[in-house]
C-alpha positions in Angstrom: -96.6 67.0 -14.2 -95.5 69.8 -16.6 -95.5 70.3 -20.4 -92.6 69.0 -22.3 -91.9 72.5 -23.6 -91.0 73.6 -20.1 -88.1 71.1 -19.6 -84.7 72.8 -19.6 -81.8 71.5 -21.8 -80.3 68.4 -20.3 -83.4 67.5 -18.2 -85.2 64.2 -18.6 -88.8 63.2 -18.1 -91.3 60.4 -18.6 -94.3 61.1 -20.9 -97.5 60.8 -18.9 -100.1 62.1 -21.2 -100.5 63.5 -24.7 -103.3 66.0 -24.7 -103.9 66.3 -28.5 -107.5 65.9 -29.5 -107.8 62.3 -30.6 -111.3 61.6 -31.9 -110.9 58.1 -33.3 -111.5 54.6 -32.0 -108.2 52.8 -31.4 -108.9 50.2 -34.1 -109.2 52.8 -36.9 -106.5 54.7 -38.9 -105.8 58.4 -38.2 -108.5 60.8 -39.3 -107.9 64.4 -40.4 -108.9 65.8 -37.0 -106.5 63.5 -35.1 -103.5 63.8 -37.5 -101.3 65.7 -35.1 -101.8 63.1 -32.3 -101.2 60.2 -34.6 -98.0 61.8 -36.0 -96.6 62.4 -32.5 -97.1 58.7 -31.7 -95.6 57.6 -35.0 -92.5 59.6 -34.3 -92.0 57.7 -31.1 -93.5 60.1 -28.5 -95.7 57.7 -26.5 -97.0 57.5 -23.0 -94.4 55.8 -20.8 -91.4 56.7 -22.9 -88.5 58.7 -21.4 -87.3 61.8 -23.2 -84.3 64.0 -22.8 -84.5 67.7 -23.8 -81.6 68.6 -26.0 -82.5 72.1 -27.2 -85.3 74.2 -25.9 -85.4 77.6 -27.7 -87.3 79.4 -30.3 -90.3 77.7 -32.0 -89.0 74.1 -32.0 -87.7 71.9 -29.2 -85.3 69.0 -29.9 -85.7 65.9 -27.8 -84.0 62.5 -27.6 -86.3 59.5 -27.4 -84.6 56.1 -27.3 -81.8 56.7 -29.8 -83.6 59.2 -32.0 -83.6 63.0 -32.0 -87.0 64.5 -32.7 -87.9 68.1 -33.4 -91.3 69.1 -32.1 -93.2 72.4 -32.6 -93.5 74.3 -29.3 -97.4 74.2 -29.5 -97.3 70.4 -29.7 -94.6 70.2 -27.0 -96.9 72.2 -24.6 -99.6 69.5 -25.0 -97.3 66.6 -24.1 -97.3 66.2 -20.3 -94.2 64.8 -18.6 -92.9 64.1 -15.1 -89.3 65.2 -14.5 -86.9 62.4 -13.8 -84.9 62.9 -10.6 
């Protein structure tokens, strides 16, 4: 298990965990403290999804999830744990 931010361009992985502080019950809407975690899930980055790293350089990473390209800040990408797809 490695952070999403460490995948190289062209590599694929499965999201295993999102380690952004979520301090809310699952039946309530996003609170201010959990906004980053909620936003990541709203963009389509959820546990169990497969991602492909398109561009990994600088402050942002660009990943493909389903048929969508998503730009993620490196700080957030380092909190998303993935397993490399062989």
